[in-house]
N, C-alpha and C positions, 0 to 999 in steps of 0.2 A: 455328659451334661454337667455343668457346675452351677451352683446357686449364686456364685459371686457374692453380692452383699446380702443374699437371702438365705440364712442358715437353715430355714425350714425346708427349702427346696433341696439342699444337700441331704437333709435327713430323709426326705421322701425318696429320692433317687438311690440312697443307700440300701433301700429295701429291695432293690431289683434282684439281687442274688437269692434272697429268701423266697421271693415270688417265683423265680425260675425253678428253684428246688421243689417247692410245693407243686407247681403246675406240672413239671415233668413226671413226678411220681404219680400224680393223679391221671395223667393222659398217656404216658408211655411214649411221648413224642416231643422232642426238643423244639421242633419247628412249631408245633401247636402251642407249646408252652410259651415260646417267645411271642406268639400272636396274642395269647391271653394276657401277658404282661403289658403289651403295647395297649391293648383295649382297656386294661385296668387303669393305666396312667391317663388314658384319654378321658375316662370317666372322672378321674380325680380333678384334672384341669378343666372339665366342663362345669365343675362346681364353682359358685361365686367365691370370692375371697372371704366374705364372712362365714360362708358354710364350711370352708376348709379350716378357718381359724377355730370354729366351734368343735372340731373333731379333736378329742383329747388324745388319741393314739393313732396317728396316720398309718403306722405299720399294721396295726390291727385292722383298720378300715380297708387297707389295700389288700391284705390276705383274705378278708372276708369276701370282698368283691371278686378277686381272682378265683377263689374256691367255688363261688356260686356260678361264675362263668364256666369253670371246668365241669361242674355238675351238669349244667345244661349241655355242654359239649359231649359228655360221655354217652348220653342217650342217643344223640345223632351219630356219634362215632361208631357205636355198635352197628347201626344200620349200614353205615358206609363200609365197614369192614366185612359185612355179609356180602357185599357186592365187589369186594377186593379180589383181584386176580391172584389165586393161590392163597397160601397161609399168610396171615398178618403177624409179624413179630415186632415187639417194641423197638423203637429206634436205639441202636447201640451207641454208647457214649465213649469217646476217648477219655483218658485220664484227665486231660487238661480241662474237659468240660464239666467235671464233677466239682462242685462247690458245696461246702457245708454251710447251713444257715448260721447267722451270727448268734453267738451265745451257746452253741452246741459243744460245751467243753467237758461235760460229764462223760467218762469212758463208756458208760452204758448207752448213752445217746449216740456216741460215735459208732458203736457197734451196730445199733439199730439203723442209723442213717446209711452206713456202708452196705448193710444187707438190703436196704430198701431200694437200691439201684441195681442189685444183682439180677441177671437176666431171668433166672429161675423164679425169683420173687415177683418180678414184673409180669411174667407169663401167668402166674397164678392170679394176680390182681385182675387180669383180663376176664376171668371167669366170674368176677363179682359183680353185683348190681352196682349202678353208680352211687347210690346212697351208702352201700356197704363200703365201697372203696374210699369215699370221701371221709366218712366217719372213722374208718380204720387209720388212714394215713394221717389225718389231722390229729387224732388222739394218740395212737400208738407210736407213730414215728416222730411227730412234731410236738407232742405233749400238750396240745390244746385241751383245756377242760371241756367236758361234755356240754356244759351250759353254752359255751361259745360255738361248739360244733352244731348244737341244736339250732342256733340262730342261722347258721349257713345252710343246713340241710333242710330246715323247715319242719323239723319234727321235735318231739319232746326229748329232754336229756335222757330219760329212761329208754326211749326208743333208740336213740343213738348209741347208748351203751349196748343194747342188744345187737344192733348192726355191727358194732366193732367186734363184739364176741363172736358173731357168726363169721365174720371175715377172718378172725384169728383161728377159728376152727378149720376153715378151708385151708389156710396155710399149713397148719399142723398136719392136716390130713394128706395134703398134696406134696409136701416137701420133706425129703429125707435130710439127715444131718450131713452138711457138706464137710469135706476134709479141710484141714488147715490150708491157708493160702500157699505156704511153701510147698506142701505135697501136691496141691492143685497145679502149681507151676511145673513141678517135676513130671506130672502125668502129661500135661499139655506139651512140654518139651519133648518127651519121649514119643508122643503121638506125632509131632512134627518130623522128628527124625525118622521114624518108621515110615511115615508118608512119603518123605523125600526119597527114602531108600526103596520104596515100593515093596516093603516087607509085610506081606499080608498076614503072616502068622504073628508078627509082633503087634500089628494093628488089632487083630482079633483079641490078643491077650490083654490089651488096654481098654477094650470096650466091654461094657456089661452085655451079657447075652441078649438082654431085652432092650438094648439101647435104641434110641430114636433119633434120626437126623431130620430136621425141619428147615425148609428154605423159604426165604421171602425175596421175591424179585419184583413184585408188584406188576408183573407183565412187562417190565422194562429191561430185563436181562435174561440170559439163558441160564436156566437151572432146572433141577428136578421139581415137578409140580406136586407130587404126593410125598408125604413123609416116607423115609426109608426106615424100615423096622428090622431090628436084629443086628447084632454085632457083626456077624459074618457078611451080611449083605452090605452093611456100611463100609466094612474094610474093603470089600471088592469094588465098591463104587469110588472110594477114595483112591485106590490104586489106579483105577481107570482115569480119574482126574489127573493123577501124577503123570501118566503116560501121555496125556494131551497137553501138558504144560507148555505155555508159550515161553520162548527164550527171553521175552521182554518182562515177564512177571517175576516177582520176588515174594518170598514168604517171610513174615516177620512175627516175632513174639511181641505182643502188646497187651496193655491192660484194657480190658473191655468191660465197662460197667463195674469197675472196681475189682475185677478178678482176671487172672491170666487168661489170655485168648490168643488168636492168631489173626493176622491181617495179610491180604494179598494186595500188592500194588503192581500196577502195569504202567510203565512209563511215568513213574512217580505219582500216579493217581490211585487212590484206594478204590478197589473194585469189589472186594469181598471182605466181610468181617465175620469171624467164627467166635462164638461164645460157647462155653462148655459148662455143663453140670457134672461134677466129679463126686461120686459117692462110693465109699468103701474102696478107694483107690482105683476105681474104674470109671470110665466116662459113661454116664447114663443118658445124657442128651447133648446134642450139637445143634446149635441154632446158627444158620447160615443166612446172612443178610447180603443181598446183591442189589437191592433196589437203590439206584444212585440217589434218589431223593432223600434216602436215609443216611447217606454216607458223606454229605458235603462237609460236615465238621471234621471228618478224618483227613481231608486233603487241604482244606483251608486253614 
């Protein structure tokens, strides 16, 4: 969309990337984030021209509305995910789908934003209350002051500060220090090579003894229904997958949510995305996404 002779319209539409960034981190679903942004713009244009003209910062207004919609959705999403077939994993993003909000030029901000789309980070967010998640993402990731967060969450700034602190504690408790990206890539590459060679000993050596593999098919694809626990069991399961490999499928190294991962394509269509958590040079967690509804951005 272009504003043509209306510079204010161009300015409003330029906020779309920022809104997608916020909504995806709040919901863990790019499809839902896109719906939120569409609804946010619908509410903006439902205002009369005098009402829009009276808004000093359209970007702040749009972010506030989008965040409130997300807050409402998070409560219902939790109930929907309780009825979900199998485990629910956040929607994986290809590198091209990742965009940083305008103005995120400080190196510290870049690190925070990169980590905030990491699969391990998003999985921990799923355990938070909706208010914790919104307060934490808006303040710690996007640097919104607690006064503005309070207007969105409907609580006092002091209460929002406590919510963000609680969320921060959850993350520190649940997440270990990841390895540098280059080393992460080396481990994933070695895993791919051992997998393709059906080298079970090499796979076991790359996996943490307490590693866990979790799959998400949404009931729309064949996969294991319960998490596989233990490096030895995971290695044996992956060797069995290699033995069943279809000649039409290919395995590729790709960036998944900002980190090295693997992608399986069949006849040019992405059918599986693997995200990895690597700690102390070993794979601690593998997330396997097979639900085609969550893979549409990988093919198109």
